[in-house]
N, C-alpha and C positions, 0 to 999 in steps of 0.2 A: 581399243574400244570398249567403253564402259558397258556393263551388263547389269541387269537388275536381279540376275540369278547368281547364287553364291558359286564360288569357283572351288575347284579342288587342286591339289598338288600332287603330281605324279612323278616319279623319278624315272628318268629315261635311261633305264638299264639295258643291257645288251638284248634281253628278251623283248622289251618294248621297242627298241630300235628295230629289231627284225620283224615285229608285227607292224610297225609304221611303215617300213619299206614294202612288206606285202600288201598293205592297205593302200599305199600309193599306186601299186601296179593295177589296182582295181579302180581307184578314184581319179587317177591321173598324177603324173610325176610332180606337177606344180602345186597340188593339194596342200594346204598348211598342215602341220602337225596336229594342230588343235582339232581341225575337221576330221582328220583320219582317226584320232583317238576317239573322238566322240562316235563316229560311225562304228568303230570297232566295239565300243561299250554297248551300243545299242544292239548291234547285230549279235554280240556275244550274249547279252541277256536273252535275245530271242532264241539263241541256239541252246541255252540252259533250259529254257522252258519246254523246247521241242524234245531234248534229252529226257527231261522229267516225264513228259508225256509218253515217250517212246518206252521208257522203263515200265511205266504203269500199264501200258497196253500189253507188254510182254508178260508181266506178272499176272494180269487178268487172263491172258490166254493160257498161261500155264495152269492156273487154277480151274480153268473151264476144261482143259484136258484132263487134270487129275479127277474132276467132278463128272467127267464124261458127258458134258453138255456142250463141247466145243463143236460137235459134228465132225471132228476129226475122224477119218475112217482108218483105222490101224489095220484092218484086213486088207484094204486096197494097198496100204503102203507095204505090207508083207508080201503081198502078191507081186507088187512091182520090184521089190527087192529080190525075190526068188526068180523072177524072170530075168533080171539084170545079171545075177550070179550064174544062171544056168546057160548062158551063152558061151 
């Protein structure tokens, strides 16, 4: 079927074959490889964005702990540690 969108060429190496197999587990065993690869690309892009956002949140939290603006209660943590080890 002709498409108005440009196509890309992707080599079906062993890693991609495994990914397609895993994708078919989720999408159905009869799903065409092209549909599986498209879904993998779209979901992969979303995962990259989520990873980047999580990394940024972690960095922001680390800075807030260092700046003592996080609200993190180190004394409560020390008390909990002392109680746990004194059993």
